[in-house]
N, C-alpha and C positions, 0 to 999 in steps of 0.2 A: 433618498431623493427628498429634497425640500419642497413642500407644497405651500403655495399662497393662501392665506385665509379667504374665504368666500363671504358673500352677503348672505345674511340669514333672511327669514320671512319678514322680519321687521326692519330690515335695512342695516342692521348692526353686522359688524365684522365677527365671523365665527372661525376659529381656529380649526384647521383640518385635523382628523383624528390622527393620533400618533401611537406608536407601539408602547411608548413610555406612559402615556395616559391609560392605555388598555392594561398595562402591568399594574398600575395603581388599582384598577378595577379587579383585576385577578387576585390581588393580595387581600382586598376587601371581601371578595367572594370566598377565598380560602377561609377566612375568619368566621364568616357568617355560616357557610354550608357545614364545615366541620364542627362549629359551635352548636349549631341547632339540630343538625342530623348526623346520620352515620353513613357517608358515602362510602360504596364500595367501588374502587375504579379499576376496570380490566381493560388492558390493551392500550394504555395511554402511550406507550412506547412506539406505537404504530403511527403516531403523528409525526410528520417528518420535522426533524430536529430544526432545520432551515429552510428558507424559501417559501414561496407563497403555498397556501393550502386553504381548502374549504371545509369547514365542518358542517355536515348535513345532519341536523338534529330533529328527532321526532318531537312533537309538541302536543302533550296532553295536559300539562299543569302549568301554572305561572312560575313556578320554581325552576323549571327545567333549563331556562336560559341562565339564570344565576348559578345553577348547579354546574353546568358545563364551564361556565366562565371561571368558577372557583377551582375546579379539578382538572382543567386542561393543563398540559404542560407548559403551553405558550400563551401569552396574551391574545385574547381574541376580541374582535370588533363584530358585535352582532347587528344585523340588520332588524331593527324593532319598529313596529308600527307606531306612527306619529301619535296615536291616541295614547300611549303610554307616557308621553313627554307632557305631564301636567304638573303644574304648581312647582315645588322644589326639585321634582324628579327631572324637570327639563334641564337645568344646569347641571345636574348631578350626573344623568347619563352622558350628556355631551362631554363633560369633564373627565369620564373615565373611558372615552374613546369610542362610545357607542353610535351607531348610525340611525338617524331618524328617516323613516320611510313613509311616503304617503302611498298606500296600496291601491288607491282608487285611480291613479294616473301613473303615467310613465314618468317616474320621479328622477329627472335628470341629475339634480344635486346629490341624491342618494346613490344613483348609479355611478356617477363620477367618483364619489368618495369611496364606494366599495371597490371599484377597479383600481384606485388609487392605492388601496390598502394592499392588494394583491401585487401590484406593480412594484411596491416597495418591499416585497417579500414577506408580507405580513400574513396573518390568519383571519379568515372571514367566516363568521358564523351565520348560518341561514337555517330557518325553519321552512323546508320546501313544501310544506302543505299550505303555507300561506297564513294559517290561522290556528289557534288551539283547538283540537278536536280529540279523535280517538287515539292520535299519536301513532298511527299503525302505517304510514307512508301510502295510504291507499289513493289519495289525490293529490298530485304533485303539480304545482305551478311551473312555468317555463323558465322563471327567474334563475333558478340554480343552474340549469343547462346553459343559459346564457352567458353567466359569469364564468362557468368552467371552461366552456369552448372559447369564450372570448380571451380569457386570460391563460389558458392552458394550465391551470393550476389543478392538481390532483384533489379529489373529493375523498374525505374521510368520513364514512358512516358513523353516527353516533347514536345509540339507543339508551334513553333514560327510563328507567323501570322502577315501579314502586312508589311513585310520587302521587298515584291516583288511587292506590289500593283502599286507604283508610282517610278520613278527615280527622284533624285534630279536635280534641274536646274543647280546647280553648277558642279555636276559630275554625270554621268549616273551610276556610279559604287555603289552608295549610296541611301538610300531612302532619301526622302526630310527631312532636318533638322528639328527638333521639332515635326515631325510626330509621330503618335502612333504606337508602335509595342507590340502585346499581347504576352506574354509568359504564357503558361497553363501547370502547372504540374498536372500528373495524379496519381493515386493510384498506389502504388508499387505492383508488382506481381512477383511470382517465375516462372523462365523459365522451370525448369526441371519438370520431372513427379513423383518425388519422389524416383525413383529407384536408383539414383547415377550413372546411365549408362552415359558413355561418348564416345559411339560408334557413326559412321558416322550416322546411322539411328537415334539414340537418338537426335543428334544435328539437323538433319533435321526436325524431329518431334518438337522439341524445336522452330526452327526457324519459323515453320508454326503457332505455338501457340503464338509466340512473334508478328508476323505479325497481327494476328487478334486483339491482344491487342492494338497494337499501332495504327492500323486503326480506330478501335473503339474510341480510346482517341481523335484522330484528328478530327472525326466526331462530337464528344461531344464538343471539344474545338471550332470548327467553329460555332456550334449552340449557345455555351455560349457566344461568342464574337460576333456573327452576321456577321462573315466572312465566307460566305458559301462555297467559292472556290477560288482557286488561280485565279487571273485576269490577263491575258496577260502573256508575257514571262519574267520570272524573271529579275529583274534589275541586271547589273553586269555580266551577263553572256557572 
């Protein structure tokens, strides 16, 4: 599906995100993540090979998004807070198909782009907690439920573990170079109840179902990898 460019905040024309651009980002992520750390990826085959999908990722460290972008089997468009789009990162992130979102308002441009990714059969990446924290899915915003119910796309839970255990000696903002980071993909699931309802109550109920699924996956991932819990305050905070 071809999408027309939209106007950016400064009035310039901005190209809509494309799978081709996200694939460029994925390839860059592959080189960086495998070059700097030692990702151990489990369950990547569970990501649907085709069609729309939403990756719901826990978020405890700045590298969680780039790590998933690099190890996911399909190019991914992440919804990223606008504060990250500073200086040269702004054109770079837009150039690799990532989506800028203003978390303080109902950002219609970001919502349109995200739904457009899913309508085109692409993969949307979301940090459902809304911001970097303990990475335990304890507090979910309604955005994930909205996109899942509105699009009908399955949600794939993703747990990133090990990024916060220790800080690098070179820079406290990063895990130690060549340390192991586990990325565990879970079974896809539907967020809706099958009724097609998009009311506030339906979204609240969907958020509750999603939280249970994501928390269960995180517990499973910790057991599977031997990382029982977060240790210490996340690096880079």
